[in-house]
N, C-alpha and C positions, 0 to 999 in steps of 0.2 A: 502830449503820451501816447505812445505807440502801443499795440496791443499787447497780452500777456506774453512775456518772454519765457516759453517752454523750458528754455533749458534752465531757468531756475529755481525748477524744482530738483533738480539732480539726480532724474530717476528716468532715464531714457528707455529702459526695458519696459517700465511701465507703458509708456507713452506709446513705444512701439507695439505692444500690445492693443491698446486702445484704439491705435489707427490701424492696425489690420483689423480689429474687430468690427471698426466702422467701415471700412472697405466691404467687408463680406455682408453688413446689413443694410447697408443703404440701396441697393436696388430692391430688396425686401420691402424696405419701407416704403421706397417710392412707388412701388405698387399696389400697396393696399392702404396709403394715408396719402390725400389729397388737401387734408382740414375736413375733418368732420363737423360737420355744421351740430349735432347734436351735444356735441364736447364744447363747443364753443356755446351753445345757450346753454349747459349746463354753467360756464365761468360766468357767463353775464349775468345770470340769476341769483348765483353765490355772492357775487359782487354786491346785487341790490340787495339783498338778506342781509348782508352783513353790513350796509349802511345804515339800514334800519333798525337793526340790533344795538348798533352804535347811537344812535340818536334815542333809545329808549335806555342807553344804561344810566344811573341814577349820579349821575355825577355832583349832584346837589347836593350831597351826604359825604363827599371825598374835598381834601382839601391839598392845596401846596403840592407835593413831589406826587400825591396820589391820584391827581386829574392827569398829570402828566403822563404817568403809569397805565391809567387806564382809556388814555386816548391814545398812546402809542403801540403800547406792549401786550402781550399775551403773556396772562399771569400764570403759567403755569411752566413753560418753558423760557420765559423773561428775553423770546425773541420778538419780533417785529411781529405786530396783527396782522390781518388781513387788510383790514384798512389801508393802515400804514403802508405795507407791501404795496398795493397799487399805485398810491399817489407816489412813491419812491421809484416804482417803474415809471408810470409815467413820465415823469422827470427826468430821468437817465436816456429814456429812448427821444426824448426831446431833446437832450444832447447830442445824442449817437447822431440825430438825423442832420441837428447844427454843422456838426464837425466830420460827418461821414465817416463815422466809427462803429467796431458793431458791439452788441451787448447780447449777453446770453441767459437764458433763463434754465435753472434747472428745477425739475418737481421729483421729491422724493415721496416713498410711501413706505412704510415698514410691512413687511411681508409677513401675512397672517398675524394683522394685529388681533383682530377677534379672537382668538383662540389664546392670546394671552390674556384677555378680559376670564373669559371662560377658563381658563386654567389657573389663572393667579390670581384674577379678579382686577376691581378698576385703579386701585393706587399702587398698583405693578404695573399698569398700563401709564400712568402719570411718569412715575419712575422712567420709564424707558424712554419716554419722552423729553424729559430733561436731559438724560445721556445721549441720545439722539441730538440733541439741540445745542449740546456741547460739543458734540464731535462736529458737527456742521462750524459751529461759531472759531472754534481750534483749527478748522481746516481751510479757512477763506481769510482775506485780506479786510484791513478795517474798512476799507472802500465797497465791500461789497455788502449786500444787504438780503441777510437772512431771517424768514420769518416763516411763523406756523400761519400757512396757505389756509388751512380746515382742520377741522379736527384730527384727522389722522396724516395728516398732510405737510410737507414740508416743501417751502420754494426760496431757491435763493438768487438774486441777480447778481449777474456776475459782468460788471462795466469794461467795455475794451477788453473784452475776449472771445474768441472766436468759437466756433463748435469745436473744434479738436481741443482746444485748452480749456474748456470747459469740461467738456468728455473726461479731460483728465483728471482736473480737480473734484467731479463726480467718481470717479473710480476709486481717488484717495479716501473719499468719504466712504464709499461702500465698503473698501478694504477696513478703515475703524469702525464704522459699525458693525460688522462681522468678528470685529478682536475683542467686541465689551463681552463681560461674562456679569451674568445676573442671577440674584440668590432670592428664593424666597422659600421657607419654612426647611431649611437646609439642602435644596435642592440647588443647583448650579442649572442656567440656560443662556442661549445665545440666539440673537436675532440677526436676521438677513434684510435687505431694502433694496427696493428697485428705484433707478433713478432715471429719468426721461430728460433729454437737453434739448432745448430747440435756441434758435439762434436769429435776430434782426441782422441786416434786415432779406437774409436769404431765404428764411420758414414764415416769416408772416411781417407784414406792415405796421401792425395796428398791436397796443399791449394786450390787448385781451385776446387776439388772435394769437399771440405769442405764449402766452400762457396753452391757449389749448390746444397750442402744437406739442409743448413740453409735456402737457397730461398724456396726450397722444402715446408719445413716446415715453413715457412712463407705463401705461398700460398694455402698452406695447410689450414693455421688458417681463411685467407679471404677467402675459401671455405666454412667455418664453420659459415660464418656472421662476421668474423672480430672482431676486440676488445677482444683478447685473445693470450695467448701464447700457442705455439703448439713445441712440441720436440720429437726427436725419443725415 
């Protein structure tokens, strides 16, 4: 199978905008980001903590399908959990090395997520996470791997997809997230998201480094005001 065919989306104008935006941003990012060791350390620490938490989960009390759900899925969003995400990303990168293919990772965060909890409460925060998860699920292919990477952060693995193709998918997700309308006590509000994209092998040779680079790009999008896609 070849890389994602961008024409399949039938949205040439969107792709042109993303491509031109990437051209403008690439020199800026190249000057500012060469792989932040602190970000990589955060990724590795979170992976270790997630593994420890998974070992402490009371699976003994669960039976049948409950065990599988606890082991694989995040209970709020019903996307893959962090542990499953890491496992699937490692496997996908191994395939990419074997067949000399690309694989991209998108990291997404809801802008000003803290304020949602302050203004509307934690139940509304969970509702927002569920809607964003649904948007991600409906905006990606069956072969793509969507996960709740951290409490307030999502991640998507896009097999056989280069940076331009992944940025187009990320832009699709960003637009659909911004189009959602939420209600709380008869008040409506909307949200925006910031998404970072990184691609193997151009941006990182190892799975944790690839995640770290996508998080760097996401944080770069946040630093520029949010509600945007940022890629290398």
